[in-house]
MIRO-447971 format. One line per field, with one value per residue (C-alpha): z, y, x; residue number from 1. Coordinates in steps of 0.5 Angstrom, whole numbers, plus 2048, in hexadecimal, padded with zeros to 3 digits. Last residue first. Layout:
! MIRO-447971
up	c(Z, ...)
north	c(Y, ...)
east	c(X, ...)
k	c(NUM, ...)
END
This chain:
! MIRO-447971
up	c(90F, 90C, 905, 902, 8F9, 8F4, 8ED, 8EA, 8E5, 8DF, 8DE, 8E0, 8DC, 8E0, 8E1, 8DE, 8DC, 8E0, 8E0, 8E3, 8E0, 8E4, 8E1, 8E5, 8E1, 8E1, 8E7, 8E9, 8E4, 8E7, 8EF, 8EC, 8E9, 8F0, 8F4, 8EF, 8F1, 8F9, 8F7, 8F4, 8F9, 8FE, 8FA, 8F9, 901, 903, 8FD, 900, 8FB, 8F6, 8F0, 8F2, 8F3, 8EC, 8E9, 8ED, 8EA, 8E3, 8E2, 8E5, 8DF, 8DA, 8DD, 8DC, 8D4, 8D1, 8D3, 8D6, 8D1, 8CC, 8CB, 8C4, 8C6, 8C1, 8C4, 8C6, 8C6, 8C9, 8CE, 8D0, 8D0, 8D2, 8D8, 8DA, 8DB, 8E0, 8E3, 8E3, 8E7, 8EC, 8ED, 8EE, 8F3, 8F7, 8F8, 8F9, 8FE, 902, 902, 904, 90A, 90D, 90C, 910, 915, 916, 915, 91C, 91B, 920, 920, 918, 91B, 91F, 91B, 915, 919, 91D, 917, 913, 919, 918, 911, 912, 917, 914, 90D, 911, 914, 90D, 911, 911, 918, 91A, 915, 914, 90D, 90A, 903, 907, 906, 8FF, 8FD, 8FA, 8F3, 8F2, 8F1, 8F9, 8FB, 8F8, 8FB, 901, 901, 8FF, 905, 90B, 908, 908, 90E, 911, 90F, 912, 918, 918, 917, 91B, 922, 921, 91E, 921, 928, 925, 923, 929, 92D, 929, 929, 930, 932, 92F, 930, 938, 937, 935, 930, 92A, 92C, 92E, 928, 923, 927, 926, 91F, 91E, 923, 91D, 920, 919, 918, 912, 914, 90F, 90E, 915, 917, 914, 917, 91E, 923, 920, 91F, 918, 915, 91A, 917, 910, 911, 915, 90F, 90A, 90D, 90F, 907, 904, 909, 908, 900, 900, 904, 900, 8F9, 8FB, 8FF, 8F8, 8F5, 8FA, 8F8, 8F0, 8F2, 8F4, 8FC, 8FF, 901, 906, 8FF, 8FD, 903, 900, 8FB, 902, 902, 8FC, 901, 905, 902, 903, 908, 905, 8FF, 902, 906, 8FF, 8FB, 901, 8FF, 8F8, 8FB, 900, 8FA, 8F6, 8FA, 8FE, 904, 902, 8FE, 902, 8FF, 902, 90A, 909, 906, 90D, 90F, 913, 919, 91F, 926, 924, 929, 923, 921, 927, 928, 920, 923, 92A, 925, 920, 925, 929, 923, 920, 928, 926, 91F, 922, 927, 922, 91C, 923, 924, 91D, 91C, 922, 91F, 918, 91B, 91F, 919, 915, 918, 91F, 91C, 91B, 922, 925, 91F, 921, 928, 927, 922, 927, 92D, 929, 927, 92E, 931, 92C, 92D, 934, 93A, 93F, 93A, 93B, 936, 932, 931, 92F, 929, 927, 929, 923, 91E, 91E, 91D, 918, 914, 915, 912, 90D, 90B, 908, 905, 901, 8FF, 8FC, 8F8, 8F4, 8F3, 8F0, 8EB, 8E9, 8E8, 8E4, 8DF, 8DE, 8DB, 8D7, 8D5, 8D7, 8D7, 8DC, 8DF, 8E0, 8E4, 8E7, 8EE, 8ED, 8ED, 8F4, 8F7, 8F4, 8EF, 8F1, 8EB, 8EF, 8ED, 8ED, 8F5, 8F5, 8FD, 8FF, 907, 908, 904, 909, 90D, 914, 915, 90F, 909)
north	c(7BE, 7BD, 7BE, 7C1, 7C2, 7C8, 7C6, 7CB, 7D0, 7D0, 7D5, 7D1, 7CC, 7C5, 7C0, 7B9, 7B9, 7BF, 7BB, 7BB, 7B4, 7AE, 7A9, 7A8, 7AA, 7B1, 7B1, 7B1, 7B6, 7BA, 7B9, 7BA, 7C1, 7C3, 7C1, 7C6, 7CC, 7CA, 7CA, 7D1, 7D4, 7D1, 7D6, 7DC, 7DC, 7DC, 7E2, 7E6, 7E9, 7EE, 7E9, 7E8, 7EF, 7F1, 7EB, 7ED, 7F4, 7F2, 7EC, 7F1, 7F6, 7F0, 7EE, 7F5, 7F6, 7EF, 7EC, 7F2, 7F8, 7F3, 7F2, 7EF, 7E8, 7E3, 7DD, 7D9, 7DE, 7E5, 7E1, 7DB, 7DD, 7E4, 7E1, 7DB, 7E1, 7E4, 7DE, 7DB, 7E1, 7E0, 7D9, 7DC, 7E2, 7DD, 7D9, 7DF, 7E2, 7DC, 7DC, 7E2, 7E2, 7DC, 7DF, 7E5, 7E2, 7DD, 7E3, 7E0, 7DA, 7D5, 7D8, 7D5, 7CF, 7CE, 7D0, 7CC, 7C6, 7C7, 7CA, 7C3, 7BE, 7C3, 7C1, 7BB, 7BA, 7BD, 7BA, 7B3, 7B5, 7B6, 7B8, 7B5, 7B6, 7AF, 7AB, 7AF, 7AF, 7AC, 7B0, 7B2, 7AA, 7AA, 7AE, 7B5, 7B6, 7B1, 7B5, 7B3, 7B4, 7BB, 7BD, 7BA, 7BE, 7C5, 7C4, 7C3, 7C9, 7CE, 7CB, 7CD, 7D3, 7D4, 7D2, 7D6, 7DC, 7DC, 7D8, 7DA, 7E0, 7E2, 7E1, 7E5, 7EB, 7EC, 7EB, 7F1, 7F4, 7F4, 7F7, 7FC, 7FE, 7FD, 801, 807, 809, 80C, 80C, 805, 804, 806, 802, 7FC, 7FE, 7FF, 7F8, 7F3, 7F1, 7F3, 7FA, 7FD, 802, 807, 807, 805, 80B, 810, 80E, 80F, 80F, 80B, 80F, 811, 80A, 807, 80A, 809, 802, 801, 803, 801, 7FA, 7FA, 7FB, 7F7, 7F1, 7F3, 7F3, 7ED, 7E9, 7EB, 7EA, 7E3, 7E1, 7E3, 7DE, 7D9, 7DB, 7DA, 7D2, 7D0, 7D2, 7CB, 7CD, 7C8, 7C4, 7CC, 7CD, 7CD, 7D2, 7D7, 7D6, 7DA, 7E0, 7DD, 7E3, 7EA, 7EC, 7E8, 7EC, 7F2, 7F2, 7F0, 7F6, 7FA, 7F9, 7FB, 801, 803, 801, 806, 80B, 810, 814, 81C, 81B, 817, 814, 80F, 810, 817, 818, 81A, 81F, 81C, 81A, 818, 81A, 81F, 81F, 81D, 818, 815, 814, 811, 80C, 80A, 808, 805, 801, 7FF, 7FD, 7F9, 7F6, 7F4, 7F1, 7ED, 7EA, 7E8, 7E5, 7E1, 7DF, 7DD, 7DA, 7D6, 7D4, 7D2, 7CE, 7C9, 7C9, 7C7, 7C0, 7BE, 7BD, 7C4, 7C7, 7C2, 7C4, 7CB, 7CA, 7C6, 7CB, 7D1, 7CD, 7CA, 7D2, 7D5, 7CF, 7D1, 7D8, 7D7, 7D8, 7DD, 7E3, 7E4, 7EA, 7E8, 7E1, 7E3, 7E7, 7E2, 7DC, 7E0, 7E1, 7DA, 7D7, 7DC, 7DB, 7D3, 7D3, 7D7, 7D2, 7CC, 7D0, 7D4, 7CF, 7CB, 7D2, 7D0, 7C9, 7CC, 7D0, 7CA, 7C6, 7CC, 7CC, 7C4, 7C4, 7C9, 7D0, 7D3, 7CE, 7CA, 7D1, 7D3, 7CC, 7CC, 7D1, 7CF, 7C9, 7C8, 7CB, 7C7, 7C9, 7C6, 7C1, 7BD, 7B6, 7B7, 7B7, 7B1, 7B1, 7B6, 7B7, 7B2, 7B4, 7B6, 7B2, 7B4, 7AC, 7AD, 7AB)
east	c(7A9, 7A2, 7A2, 79C, 79B, 79A, 79B, 7A0, 79F, 7A3, 7A7, 7AE, 7AB, 7AA, 7B0, 7AF, 7B7, 7BA, 7C0, 7C7, 7CB, 7CA, 7CE, 7D3, 7D9, 7D4, 7D3, 7DA, 7DD, 7D7, 7DA, 7E1, 7DE, 7DB, 7E2, 7E5, 7DF, 7E1, 7E8, 7E6, 7E3, 7E9, 7EE, 7E8, 7E8, 7EF, 7F0, 7EA, 7E5, 7E8, 7E8, 7E1, 7DF, 7E0, 7DE, 7D6, 7D6, 7D8, 7D3, 7CE, 7CF, 7D0, 7C8, 7C6, 7C9, 7C7, 7C0, 7BE, 7C0, 7C1, 7BB, 7BC, 7BB, 7C0, 7BD, 7C3, 7C8, 7C4, 7BF, 7C2, 7C9, 7C8, 7C4, 7C9, 7CE, 7CB, 7C9, 7D1, 7D2, 7CD, 7D0, 7D7, 7D3, 7D0, 7D7, 7DB, 7D6, 7D6, 7DD, 7DE, 7DA, 7DE, 7E4, 7E2, 7DE, 7E4, 7EB, 7ED, 7ED, 7EA, 7E2, 7E3, 7E5, 7DF, 7DA, 7DC, 7DC, 7D5, 7D2, 7D4, 7D1, 7CB, 7CA, 7CB, 7C7, 7C2, 7C3, 7C2, 7BC, 7B8, 7B1, 7AB, 7AB, 7AA, 7AB, 7B2, 7B3, 7BA, 7BC, 7C3, 7C5, 7C4, 7CB, 7CB, 7CA, 7C3, 7BE, 7BC, 7C2, 7C2, 7BB, 7BD, 7C4, 7C0, 7BB, 7C0, 7C3, 7BD, 7BB, 7C2, 7C1, 7BA, 7BD, 7C3, 7BE, 7B9, 7BE, 7C7, 7C5, 7BF, 7C2, 7C8, 7C4, 7C0, 7C6, 7CA, 7C3, 7C2, 7C8, 7CA, 7C3, 7C4, 7CA, 7C7, 7C2, 7C5, 7CB, 7CB, 7C8, 7CD, 7D2, 7CD, 7CE, 7D6, 7D7, 7D9, 7E0, 7E4, 7E0, 7E3, 7EB, 7E9, 7E2, 7E0, 7E5, 7E1, 7DA, 7DD, 7D7, 7D2, 7CB, 7C9, 7CD, 7C8, 7C2, 7C3, 7C5, 7BF, 7BA, 7BE, 7BF, 7B7, 7B5, 7B9, 7B7, 7B0, 7B1, 7B6, 7B0, 7A9, 7AE, 7B0, 7A9, 7A5, 7A9, 7A8, 7A0, 7A1, 7A3, 79D, 79A, 79A, 7A1, 7A5, 7A8, 7AA, 7AE, 7B6, 7B2, 7B3, 7BA, 7BB, 7BA, 7C1, 7C5, 7C3, 7C8, 7CE, 7CD, 7CC, 7D3, 7D6, 7D4, 7D6, 7DD, 7DB, 7D9, 7DF, 7E3, 7DF, 7E0, 7DC, 7DE, 7DE, 7D8, 7D4, 7CE, 7C9, 7CB, 7CB, 7C4, 7C2, 7C8, 7CE, 7CE, 7C9, 7C7, 7C4, 7BE, 7B9, 7BF, 7BE, 7B7, 7B7, 7BD, 7BA, 7B2, 7B7, 7BA, 7B3, 7B1, 7B5, 7B5, 7AE, 7AF, 7B5, 7B0, 7AA, 7AF, 7B1, 7AA, 7A8, 7AF, 7AD, 7A6, 7AA, 7AF, 7A9, 7A5, 7AB, 7AC, 7AF, 7B5, 7B7, 7B5, 7BA, 7BF, 7BF, 7BF, 7C6, 7C8, 7C8, 7CA, 7D1, 7D2, 7D1, 7D6, 7DA, 7DB, 7DC, 7D7, 7DA, 7DB, 7D3, 7D2, 7D8, 7D7, 7CF, 7D3, 7D8, 7D3, 7CE, 7D4, 7D5, 7CF, 7CD, 7D3, 7D2, 7CB, 7CD, 7D3, 7CF, 7CA, 7D0, 7D4, 7CD, 7CC, 7D4, 7D1, 7CB, 7CF, 7D3, 7CD, 7CA, 7D0, 7D1, 7CA, 7CB, 7C9, 7C3, 7BF, 7C4, 7C5, 7BE, 7BD, 7C3, 7C1, 7BA, 7BC, 7C0, 7B9, 7B4, 7B0, 7A9, 7A6, 7A2, 7A3, 7AA, 7AA, 7A6, 7A8, 7AE, 7AA, 7A5, 79E, 79A, 794, 795, 799, 79E, 79D)
k	c(411, 410, 409, 408, 407, 406, 405, 404, 403, 402, 401, 400, 399, 398, 397, 396, 395, 394, 393, 392, 391, 390, 389, 388, 387, 386, 385, 384, 383, 382, 381, 380, 379, 378, 377, 376, 375, 374, 373, 372, 371, 370, 369, 368, 367, 366, 365, 364, 363, 362, 361, 360, 359, 358, 357, 356, 355, 354, 353, 352, 351, 350, 349, 348, 347, 346, 345, 344, 343, 342, 341, 340, 339, 338, 337, 336, 335, 334, 333, 332, 331, 330, 329, 328, 327, 326, 325, 324, 323, 322, 321, 320, 319, 318, 317, 316, 315, 314, 313, 312, 311, 310, 309, 308, 307, 306, 305, 304, 303, 302, 301, 300, 299, 298, 297, 296, 295, 294, 293, 292, 291, 290, 289, 288, 287, 286, 285, 284, 283, 282, 281, 280, 279, 278, 277, 276, 275, 274, 273, 272, 271, 270, 269, 268, 267, 266, 265, 264, 263, 262, 261, 260, 259, 258, 257, 256, 255, 254, 253, 252, 251, 250, 249, 248, 247, 246, 245, 244, 243, 242, 241, 240, 239, 238, 237, 236, 235, 234, 233, 232, 231, 230, 229, 228, 227, 226, 225, 224, 223, 222, 221, 220, 219, 218, 217, 216, 215, 214, 213, 212, 211, 210, 209, 208, 207, 206, 205, 204, 203, 202, 201, 200, 199, 198, 197, 196, 195, 194, 193, 192, 191, 190, 189, 188, 187, 186, 185, 184, 183, 182, 181, 180, 179, 178, 177, 176, 175, 174, 173, 172, 171, 170, 169, 168, 167, 166, 165, 164, 163, 162, 161, 160, 159, 158, 157, 156, 155, 154, 153, 152, 151, 150, 149, 148, 147, 146, 145, 144, 143, 142, 141, 140, 139, 138, 137, 136, 135, 134, 133, 132, 131, 130, 129, 128, 127, 126, 125, 124, 123, 122, 121, 120, 119, 118, 117, 116, 115, 114, 113, 112, 111, 110, 109, 108, 107, 106, 105, 104, 103, 102, 101, 100, 99, 98, 97, 96, 95, 94, 93, 92, 91, 90, 89, 88, 87, 86, 85, 84, 83, 82, 81, 80, 79, 78, 77, 76, 75, 74, 73, 72, 71, 70, 69, 68, 67, 66, 65, 64, 63, 62, 61, 60, 59, 58, 57, 56, 55, 54, 53, 52, 51, 50, 49, 48, 47, 46, 45, 44, 43, 42, 41, 40, 39, 38, 37, 36, 35, 34, 33, 32, 31, 30, 29, 28, 27, 26, 25, 24, 23, 22, 21, 20, 19, 18, 17, 16, 15, 14, 13, 12, 11, 10, 9, 8, 7, 6, 5, 4, 3, 2, 1)
END
């Protein structure tokens, strides 16, 4: 017990019945197909959790370096990682306070952009019709659409990180689900609004479709058209700080919680189970996450294609896990339980599988190789667990349909 009377982080986890993030990915596949499949799907998702903080730090550092060239990318990256690690060591309450402040600041900047964009469009600075950002027959191609799928995947990845904070939640498992639905709905609404406005204001839409946006400045160019150089700078700095502090802080929290949960379940070395007595947080997992973010971030900063490669790797890991999940739906309901609801249990999962497989096949070749190496390492780890008598199991885990008891954990 800690001094404030709350249960120490991670204590009596099995007694609470809470489904941890590590299980959320693998439970359905374990019960849908088999335990090894669930483990490997979770292993693929682990790749995302390990790489997402590095990508966020790198993009933010590159943006800040472009704004303040005197400070190199590596210095910004280390500064972001150090700041977030200190905040996370202080506990989840400190993390939540910082995140709320950053969220409010991001919302203000977004409102400023949308208002400026609306005024600019009313003044005739835009191009195309109201519906051209949704469908333009002159530029519509399947290649562009499927290429955008990977961008959409990367944009939405992270909402599942809410499940990593199950032990800090005191509203039960149902509240976790509602929070994820709300996050998806709100993120979708905000993405659509700002992307629609920016696509009408971007100065060279045809060139953007033909050549892409290798420097990631298209949105800032649209902001410059909407309000001038000051708005372009404001949105660039706000985006950099949001990615480098708020977004990466939450991503780091999700990653270290996942490492802690896996170590507690004897899937990773036990030193990651160590909890700080003073702050009630998994201190070693925080340090490892920070170290990985710095090493991976600096290496990718050195590569000319670092951001693109990281993005492709993250997408590849997530899409592989989603592919297996689609197979699990068909296997569990149609093959095992002889379901007659072919629309929900066969046709829709098959269509989703086909779309995702197309994206995976056309992914970055280097990302495909690195991801396959990662999956190969997962197979070796799985074989080692079986050899050591620590095979993945869900014995004692509650039913997925049963409500989980509430608990209060301090971090």
